N, C-alpha and C positions, 0 to 999 in steps of 0.2 A: 763203347766199349764191351765189348761182351762180358757180363758179368757172373752168366752160368748157360749153360742149356740141355734142358732134361728132355728125355721120352714120356708122353703123354698115355699114362694108363689108365686115367678116368673113363668117365661117359664122354658123352659128345657134347662140346659145348658150344653154347647160342650167342655168349656175347665177353670178352675181356675188357677191362677196364682197369684204372689204377686208382686210389685211395688219396684222398687230402692227404693219409699219412705215408704213402707211396709204396700201401700195397698191393700186392696184384690178386682184380677178384675176376674169378673163373664165373660164371654163371651157366650152370648144365642143364641139360632138357628137361630132367627130373626135378629140377629148380635149387637143388641143392647149389650153393654158393662155395667154393674153396678159395680160402684166402693163404696165399705165400704173400715169404717175405722178397726184400731186394734180391737178394741172394739163392733167391729159390727153396729157399726153408718155407715146411708146410706151418703152416700158426694157427690155423683153424677151420671150421665150417662150420654152416647154419643152414636152414633151411627154410624157405620163402614159404612154406604149409600143406600141408595134406592136398587142399585143392589144385594148386599148382602141381603136387605130383602127379594126382589122377590127370588131369588132364595134359599136363607135357607144359615145356615153355615152346612160343613159336618166337617173337622178341623180347630182349632186354635193350634196358638203359641203365649208362650208372655214368648219375649225376651230383654235385655238388652243391649244400647248400648252407647258410651259416652254423648250422646246426651238425654237419661232419658233410659224409659222403654216404650218398643213398643208393639202393638199387631198384629200379621199376619192372615190374614181367607184367607182359601181355600171356596170357594162357590159352589151351588148344579151345577153350570154352566163350574166350571172345573175351577174359574180362580182366582187369589190371588188377595185381597187386602192388602194393609200394611200402617201402621201410625208411625212411628218410635221415638214420644214421644207422648205417652197419655196427658201429660200437654201442651201440645199445640200441636192441632190435628189440621195435613194434612195428609190427605186420599190418598193414592198413587192405582192407578191401575197398575196392575202388565201386559206387556205383554203378550198375547194369547202364548202359547206353543204348536207349528204344532202336530197335531196328537193326544192330548189328549183329550181321550174319555171316559177314566174313572180317578178315583181320581189316583195318584202316588203312587209308593207302600211303599217309603218314601218322608219325605220331611223335611227342616228345614232355618230356621234363619241364614245370614252369615252377618256381618257386615267387610266391606274391606274401607277403605281410609274414614271413619265415614258416610258410606252410607250402608242402608240397602239393602240386596239382598236377593233371594230365593233360595235356590239351590233343585232342585227334581230327579228324579228316575223316569223313564219310560221305564221300561222292563230293559237290557242293557244300555240305555241310560242317561245323565246326563246333564240338563239344568240349566243352572248361568239365576237368571230374575234380570233386572234391573230396571231400570224406564222408559227405552225406549228400550231396546234390549233381546231379550232371543235369549242364545248363548248355542250352544254345550259346554261339558265341555269332557275330554280325562283323563284320568288317569296314572301316567308315572307309569310304572311299573306293571300295574293289570295282575294278576295270567290269562290264559284263561280260558275259557266254561263259564262267569258269564254268567246269561241269566238275572238276575234283582240282586238291589240291597231293603234289608229288612228292615236296619237301617243305620242310619246317624248320628253324633254329632260332635259339633264345641267345642273345646277346651274351657276355660273361657276365656282366654286374646283374642277368635277369631282367634288364628295363627298357630293351627293348626286340621286337619279335619281327621275322620275317617267313614267308611263305611262296612258294612257287608253285604259279598254277600252271592248268595242261593250255594255256593261252600262248605260256613261257613268258608272261609277266611276274615281276618278283612285286611282292606287294609289303613295303615296309614298313613298320609302325612299332606304337607304344606296346607295350606289353599288359597293359590295362584296357587295351584294345577301346579307348577312347579319343587316339589320334593317330592319323596317320602322314608319316614322313615323307614317304614319296613311292612313284610304283616305277616299275624303269620293265620296260620291254628287250628281252634277251635277243628276240628273233630266233628263239631255237624253243621248239615243245620237244624235246628227247629229257624224261628224267633225267638231274645231276646228280651223280654216284656222293656227292656232298654240297652240304651250302650251310657255311659258316659263316662268324661275325669278327667283320675283323676293323678295330678300333682304338682310339689312344684315353686314358684315363683325362679327364679332363677335358678332352676335345669337341668342337661341334662337328666334326667332319667325321659321317657313317658311312660308314662299306661294307658290302657284305661278298664273303670272295665262294662262286661257286664253280664244281670242278666235274668234269667230265672224264671221258674216258682218256683223252691225252690233251685236256684244254684247260685253263684255269681263266674265268674273268672274274673282274673285280669292279664289281657296280656302285655307287653311290646313288646321292640326289641332285648328279647333271646329267646329262643326256647321254655323255660319253662315258665309253667304260676303257677299261685294261682289260687286256687277255695277250696271256700267256702260252704258249707254247709246252707241251710236257715231255720228255723222252723217255720216259718211264711212268709207269701208273705210280699213282701217289696216294699220300696221307694226308688230311689237313689237320691237325690239333689248335682251335683257338684258346688264345691264352690272355690275358691282361691288357698288353696293348702291340698284339697284334697274330699272326696265322704262322705255326709251323710245317713245313710242307716237309716231308718225307715218303721216299722212296729207297730202293734196294740201297743205292748208292751214295745221294746226297740228302744233305739237310738243309731246307735253307728256309729265312723267318722274312715273311714280309709285314709289314710295318708300315703304319705312315711319317712319313718322314716329321723330326719335330721342326717345331716353330724355329729354334735357335740355329739348327742345323740348315733348315730351306735359307735362312735370312744370311749364311754365312757362303753356303755351294750355290744360290744358284747364281743364271750366269749374268754376268752385269751388275750383278748384288752390288750397290752400293751400303750397304749397312755398316754401321759403324765395327761391330765383329770381324766381317768382310774385311775391310779397310784396314783392319790394326793384326789382321792374320797376314795381308801384306805387306803391310809395314813390316812385321819381323821378315820375314822371308827377306824382303831389300833390305836387311838391318845386317843377314845373316852374306848376302853378297856386297858388303861394306856399299849399296848406294846413295846415293843424297833421297833417292825415291821415299826411303821409309823416311825420313824428317816431313817431305810432303804429304804422306800419307797421316803422320802422326800429329801434324797441325792441320789438317782439314779435320779430323777428328775432336780434337780441343779445340777447336774453334768453335763445332756444334755443340760444347758440353757434351758428349756424347762416349768420352775414356770410359765411365765407370761401366757404362750399358756394354761397350763392346769388352771389356775383360769380362763381364757375365757372362755374355755368348759364348765366347770362348769355351767359357770354361762348362757351361752347360752343353754346351754341340760337342766337345773332349768326351763327354759320360756318355752320349749315345752312340759314338765311336766303338766300332771290335776291332778294329784291326788299329795296334799299339803305335803303328811309325805314326798316324794322324793325329793319336791320342797324344801323344808326344809333342805335334805339329803344336796344336791347339794349346797348350797348357802353356808351350814355350811364348806363344801370342800373348796369353793372356800374362806370364811370370812378364814380358817385355811392357804390356800396359802398367803393369802395378807399379814401374819404377818410376811413375811421369804422376802418381798420383800420393799423394800426402798422406787419405788417412782411409786407405781400402781395406777394409776387413778382411784378415787373410785367413777366415777360419775356413771359409767357401774354397779356397783352393788347395789350402792342404787336406780337408776334408772329400775330395774330388780327388785327386792324387792319391789316398789310401783306398780308397771304393774303388778306382781303376786297378790298383795294385792285386788286390784284391778280387777282382773278376776277369782280368788276365789269366789271375792263377787257375780259378774255379775254369774258367774255358778251355783249358790246355786240353789237350785229345785224352791226357792219360788222364783227366781225372773227369769231363764230361760233364760238365752242368754249363750251359754255355745259354746264364740268365742274361736278361739284356738289363739296363742301368734299374729303368723302373720296377720293375720286377723283384731286382736286389732290395731296394726300395722298401719296398712293399713285402719281403719277405720277413726282412731286420735281418740284422746281425747272427742273432741267435736261433730262430730258423736255418737258418746258411749252415751254421755248426750245428747241428742235430743233423741235416743234412748229411752233411760230410762223414759224422759219428755213423749213420746209416750205413755210407759205403766202407765205413771201417779206413776212413782215410785220415785218420788220428796224426799223422804226423803233420798234415799242410792245415789241420784244427789249430792244431798247436802253435803253429810257427804266426797264427793271425790271432789267435787269441794277445798270443806273446806281442805280435807289432801292435795290436789296437789298446793294449797297457788293459786288458777289461779283468776283475778282479779275478781271484783266484777262484771262489766261490760258482761263481757265472762261467769263467771260463777253464783252464790247463786243466782244475781240478774236478770236474762236472768232465771234462773228457776222458780223464786218466780213467775216471768209472768207469766211465760206457768201453776204455779198452778194457779195464780188468776184467769186467765180464762178460767180454768178447772172447778176452785169453782162459777163462775158464773153461770153454766150450771146447779149445783143441783137446780130442782126449788123446789124440795120439803123446803127447808131454805128460811125463808125471807128476802127481800131485805134489811129491818135493820140488819139479823145478819148477809146477807153476808159483807155486806159494813162492817160494825164494824171488822168483824175475818181480811178480807182483808187489813184495815190499822194497824191492831193491828200486823199481820204479814210482812207489807212491810214497815209500817212505813215511813220512807224519804229514803227509801233504793234509791242508786243513782243507774242511768242504768233502772229504771222502770217506765213505761211511765201508768200512771192511765187513762189515755184517751183513750190507746190500749187496757185496759182491758173492759172498759165504753164501747168502740165499740163494741167487744165481748157480754156486755151484753143487748148494743140494740140489735144486730144479732139475741139475742135469745129472742127477742119479749119480755126484761125485762126492762122498760123505765125509772121505776123509779129508778131500782136498779142503772142504768146507768150516771142518774143524781146526785144522793147520790156520786157515784164515782168520777164523776168530782168535788166533794166538795173537795177532796184531791190532784187533781191537781193543781201544782202552776202555771203552766203557762195558760194567759187566752189564747195564742196563737194555743194549743190543745184541751182548754175547748171552744172553740164558733164554729170551724167549725161540729164537733158535736153536739152540740145545736139545729144549724141550721139545720140539718140532722135530727134530731128528732124532726124540726117542733115546740122547745120550741126556737120561736125568741127571744121574750122580755127577756126572760130570759138570751138568749146571748147577748142580746142588755146591760143589764147592768153590764154582765162579761168584755163585751169588754172598756166600760164606767171605769169601775174600772181598769183598765188595766190599764189607760191611752194614750193608741197606738189608734192615731187618723186612721190609714188605717184598724186596725180591726174595729173600728167601721162604719167606712164608707163601709167596704164590708158588717157590720150589718143589716145597712141603705137600702142597695141596695138589701139585701134579703127581707127586711121586705115591700120596696116599691113597688115590685113583687109580695107579697107574702098577703098584707093588702089590703082593700079597699082603699079612696082617704081620706075619714071620719074619719078611726077610725087608716090609717098610719100619721096623724096630731095632731090627738088625741093622741097617744102615744109618741111623740116628744115633747107633752106640758106638758108632765110629766117628762120629761127628757130633761134639758137645756142645759146640752153640748152638747146631742146629734141635739139639734135642732139647736146649733149656727154652728157646724159642719154641719149639712146638707145644710143650709143658705148661707154658705159658697161657699157650694158644687151646688148649685143653681144659683148663680152668676155668674158660668163659664157655666153652662151646660143647665142651667132649669128655663129661666128667669120669664115665666109662672108659673111656681111653685113656686117660689118667692114670687110674687106679688098674688100670694093665701093664702102666710105662711103670710105676711104681712094685709093684709085683713081679715081672722081667725081673729087674734091677737090683730085688730085694733090698729095695732102699723103705727099709720101715718106721723110719722118723717120720718121711714125708709119708708113707699110708698110713701112718696113723692121728696124722694133722689132716688128710685129708676125710680120714673117718669123724674127728672130731668136725669136720666143713658139715658132711652130710648129717650130724642131729643135728646141726643148726637149721638145715634149707631141709631137710626131710618133712613134709603135709603124712606123718606117718602118728599114730598111737605112741602113749609112750613107751609103751614097749619096743619096738618100732628104733626110737631113740637111746634106749637105754642098750636094744643090743645093738647099733653102731657104736655108743660109748664101749663097750663090751671088745670090740673089733677093737678098736683105737687103743684101746689099756694094753690088748695083747700085743699089737703091732708096738706100743711103745717099749713091753719088758723083751719083743726081742730085740730092740734098737738098746735093750739096756741102760735106757730111761728114766731112774729109778720115782726122779720127778713128777714126771709128765704122767707116769702108770697111775702114780698116788693121786696128782691131782683129776685123774681121770676117773677112778673109781669114787672117789667123793665127788663127785659132778653126778655121776649115777646114785649116789646115795640120795644125793638131795633129790634129783630128778622124783624120784621113788618117795620120799620125805612131801615135798611139796605136791603129791597130786594126793599123798593121805589127808595133805591140809586142808585142800580144794573139795574135799569130799566130803569130810567131817565137819571145817567152819565154811566151806565156801568163801567167795573171794578168788580175787588172783594171786597165783603165788608160784605157777609155772613160770621159770629163767628169769626168775629174780634170783640175783647173789644172794650169799647165805647172810651176809648184814642185811639187805632190804629184807628179809623173809621175815630176819628178826623184829626190823626196824614192821613190818607189817602186824607179826601178829601183837607186839607191846601198843600199837594204835586201836588194833581191835580187842584189848582189852587182855589178852590172854597172855599174862606176865607168866606164867609157871610155863606155860610152852613153848617163851621165846628162849627164857633159861634153861627149860632141857636142849633146844636144839643149840644153843651158846654152850653148853656141857659139852652138847654131840661131835660137834666140828670144834670144840676147843676152841673155841673165841677167848681171846684172854679179858679179864676182869675188867681191863681200864678200858679196854673197847667194848665191851656189853657197857659197865655204865656209861659210858658217852652215847650208846642208842639208845638206851633207856631215858638218860638223863634228856634228849636233843627230843625222845619221841613227844614225851608225856608235858614237857613244854610245850610241843607245836598243838597237843589238846587241850593244854591250859586244863589239864587238872592238876592242880596246883598240891593240892590235900595227898592225892599220891605220891606228888613227886617230894614231901615232905616227909610222910613214910619211908620212900624209899631212901633219901638222902640219912635217915636216922635207925635203917636196918642194921647197917655196917658201919665202920668207918671208912669213908671214899676213899678209893684206889688213887682216881687223879685228884685231889683235895675237894676245896667247895668254891675255890671262884671262878669253876665253869662252868655250878650253879647261879654264882651270880651273873658271870656273862651272858647265859641265858637268857634269863629273868629278866635282866637288861633288855638285850634284843626283844622280845615278848612286853617290851613297856610297863614293866610288872618292878618298880620300884620297893612296894610295898613285900613284896616275898623277895627281892634282890636284897632288903636289908636283913632279912632275917640269916639270909647263908653269909655277909659281911662279917658278923662275930665270930663266925668260925674258922674265918680264910686263918691260915699258919700266917705268924710274923712277919714272914717273909716276903708276903703277899701282900701281905692287910693296905698297906698304904693305896696300892693298886684297885683293892675289891671298895674300902671307902670314896674314893674318886672316882668309881664305877657308879654310886649312889647318890655321888652330888655332897658327899659331907665331905667340905673341904677342912673346915678347921679341923675336925679330929683326925681326918690323914694327915695334918699340919704337926698334932700334938703326935702322934706317931712317929712319925719321921723326924722331928728332934729330938724323939726318949730315943731312938733306933740312933740319933749322929749320923745317919747317914745322909755325906750332901745329894748324892743321886735324887734319892726320894724326896729331899728338899725340893732340888730343882723342879721335879716331875711337880712336886702340889705347886710351887710358884709358876708354873705353866698352865696351871690352871684356874689359877684366882687371875681375878679382874677389880678392877680400882676403886670402880665403883662401890662393891659390897665384900668385898674380903681386904680392904685397907688391912686391917687388924691382924687378921691372918699374916701378912705381907710383912708386918711390920716384928711380929712374933719371929719369923721366921730370920728376919733380917738378923735379930739381934740374938738368937742361938747360935747362927753364924761367927757374929762377931766374939761371944764368950770365947765359942770354941778355938778363935783364930788367938787368943791374946794365949790360953794355957799351951 
């Protein structure tokens, strides 16, 4: 099936080959390797190094390892260079071969222990090259008289090696060079065009296929060989379980006959599978022989084996009629078995239906059953997608009932990525077609499809496709990549994801000039708010510029207030910041904030003066703490002056002085202070503070001065329960009497309790 044909416009090609990813590798004479897709689309190119460029390429091999597909080069300087994986290019220059003055008679790549080696022949000598050494190789059991090796071949699994000598012998052995399998005399000394291995997985039979101009010979570890005459020049391709033979007009597959097929179809076979096949054929003819064959199988107890043989043989057949015949025989035999598991039969029917579909010449993937099982269904689907056979791939997924994410969804995503490459269709039509086909299919990412569209230069199409992407986290990064930052910001804000908004904001900040950036933010209140939060922690100067641009004097004033506390400057710098804050508050018509800021400036100046005059630490104390510190330092008059300057009420000042003198335990000064004038806070606080300092003696001094309404409480504080009871009885106050009773104890205050109880009784009589 022709996929594409183009005129070659690059340099001379030394070698062609396919990678494991079905990419065409074209090795040019200058060491440049061009990589093309299956449809002839150019993918990329890479060079095998300057040395190869200078010395040109004499020969090249494309090989496959567990790491991927590699390229090995023989240069004009008779040196080897290779890369074991073209997808992760790492060039290795192999060691020089001693005495090599001309191209080796033959060479190949050999993979051992996950490392690629070069095996080459120089006359009768063999050398194995790795990345560091050149080692001579001796073949065990090689017939004498060999003066040159003309061809060599490594098996598909890299476990076996075959060499063709100038004496017409083929030596076959292990790739480790430790064991000889056999040696075969072809009786032909002419060098073959090709020599490849032909073997089947887990088979003990090993064979080598040798091709001359119009002759094909199959040799193994038996004295006989099989020979074929070729009508046309042909090319051999070794595969997992056989050899493909290509000519200009034909495509054939040479392989070892599977055991199940051999058992059933060999002449005069009495294998259970052969008998079951005959029984089914006779049954269709309505012949009694069917019963005879069936009884014979059952008597031997081989009916399950017969069914299994027919199922296995059907898998290895390429002709649908023969497949059906074998499966009918298996189905016929199953009818006479009670507990034969149906899984293998059902699975084989499914596999054959898929294989027959892909083997059709319109599809052109002639896999064998063994290759299909080795490849797995996922890889097969990938190959169908690579060939743009989307309908067939979807049919297979639906037929096998694969999960959507692994099957239909994945294929539809590939189809959509191909669709965006069709530049002859308008963006609107492509986007609509993709959405109609995909809808909300699970597992399909519209952002991935949009990224492919953008990679193809179709930015507008990518934007249209992103409209169908429900996840903003997938939309925004691609929009930023496409330099559609404002649209990305809108999408991020719609999502409500603050992290996403911050990502876009930082991108915009680097992309736009300052003015345009701020203008963009003004149109997006949420983004502006988030950016302000960011600036509060990261970029204070930018935050100030934002407030200035918006004439937000209130926030600007708050900014200067914070700056005055965080600035590591002298007092003058802090006062200057507060002055700016006051001006901003005045512009914002916030009289309270402006007055408070001016008071703070006065306080800072005062605190600096106090530090200079009195020593100690005053800066950043509140007015109350400043007064308290002055009192504690014995500067009572200065404290009173500060209180007057900052209009501290008398009650608050008395509390401050009372607390400070008590903390100093300056009881004499406290007594003088209490007598300086009538206390605006009363004398109960004096009692409470003294008791807090555990000084009952001083507390009793003030208890007698407490007013009648608080007298009981004061007496109880100093522990004079009896006098408190007298006062409560005198006041005839039920609440006060209850309070006194709560402080009485039965052991010591019995008389007091009786007194209160009598007073209560008398009050009730009246």
